[in-house]
Each structure stands twice: as structure tokens, then as C-alpha cells.
C-alpha positions, 0 to 999 in steps of 0.5 A: 838471853838478856845480853843477847837481846841487847846486842840485837837491839843495839845492831838495829841502831847501826847506820851505813857510813859515808866512806870518810877517811879516818883521821889520825889521832892528834896530840891534843885529843886524849880527852876529847876522842877515843880510838881503838883497833881491831886487826883481823885476818880471814881464812884466806890470810887476807887482813881486815882492819877495823877501827872504833872511834868515839868523840865525847863532845858528840854527846852534848849534841845528841838527843839522848846524851849518849853520843855516837860510835863510828866504825872505820873498815880499812880506813874508811867510815863503814858504819855508825850507831848511837850508844851503846853500840854493836857492829856486826863485823867479820866473825863476831860483833864490836861491842861499844859502851860509854860512861860519863868518864870515858869507855867502859866497853870496847870489845870483840865478841866472836860468834863463839862467845870469846871476848877481846878487848880492842887495842887503843891507838898508841897516841890516845889516852888509853894507849898511853895508859897502856904503855905506862902498864907495860913499861912501868907495871909496879907505878901502874899498879900503884895508880890503879890502887890509888884510883880504887882507894879514891872511889871507896873512901867517898863511897863510905863517907858520902853515901850516908850523907846522901841517904840523910838528904834523901829522908828529908824529902817530905814523902820519904819522911812521912813513910819512914821517918828521919835519918841522921848521918853518922858522918858530917863533913864540911862542904870543901871536904865533900867537893874534894872527895867528889873531885877525887872520885871523878878523877879516879873514875877517869883514870879507870876509864883509860883502862876501860875498868867499871864497876856499877857501884863505885863508878856510879857513885862517883857520877852521882847516880 
């Protein structure tokens, strides 16, 4: 019920497109642009090609800081929406959601409830990461494991320090007393752990992996 309400709310944000053509993905854009594709075939055998584009820089120029997603139909700008987005398409809805490190969701949800992740453009960062997973699965799993470690370790070491800092706020101290973290790390190591966690969350975003606890901790939420 909650997901359906969120989907309807996101669908109300959809605005018509301007018909401009979809620009090809350039080699210098992996860290600034996301492009996913969804080819669909109708009952008559005809093919419809959808594409979803998100440009990260738009977040800095939007009022809410979340940016916008753009939907292309057969190579033409068909619709756009603030994020998170829910685009009604043939047979279902395309859902798009963003994190500070990249996308956490770009899925086609059919009217029957089945979910399918869209296919990343082969030249995008997500497409290159997917190709690495197909061609070198062992290396891909090792990188994924390293990313997980780089998130779990900082969470275990930094969270007690954050709790100690929170307990130093006067209203909290007056009500709950003080708390001393059992972990005290030098500043350079805290910075290194934070940078490592950010890199790990970026790598996970290339695979559209997201965990509300680990990845939120990496972005300081």
C-alpha cells in the first residue's frame, strides 16, 4: 500500500517532454551521466525503445537538490520528472531513484508486479561495470566484497565516535548524560575511512546496490 501511494505521488510529478533527440553517451561522461535502456515488444510484435537519462549536475541547480530524470521514447524526449520518478509506460512503470553516489533504482515494474532492471548503456560507468561482471565474474565478486568491507569497517569504527559527538550536545547531555566512544581514531584515519566508504558506495551504485544502513552511513546520514 505504501509503495503504491509513493508510486502514484511520483507519477503526478511527470511532465511532458520537448521532443529533443537523445544524445549518444560520450566516453568522458561516466561520472556525470546515467543512461539506461528498456526495449519492449507489444502484442503486435512492434518494438518500443525507452531510455532513462539522469545528469548528476542537475542536482545542484534544482530547488530540492534531487535533480531530474528524463524519459526518451524511440530516441525522442518523451517526459521528465523530479526524483524519485515513476514514468508510466507500456505495460507498467519505470521507477528511478537516486543517492548521492549514483542510482539505487532504475527498474521496470509491470502491471502484474514483476520487476526488471533496465539495461545500462554499454559506454556508461554502469555498463562497463556490468561488462566486468560478465567477463570477469571472480574479479567482480572480489571488488564487490572489498566494497562491502569498506562500508562495514567504517560503520563499526565511526558510529561510536558519532554517538559520542551527539552526546556532547547540551540538551542530550542534560537528559542522557555523557558517552565515551571505546574507539578513538586519529583524524587522518577517519578521513581515509570516510573516503573509502564513499568510493565503496559509488562502486555499489554502479551495480544499483543500496543498503539503507551501510550506504546511508557512508553519506553521513
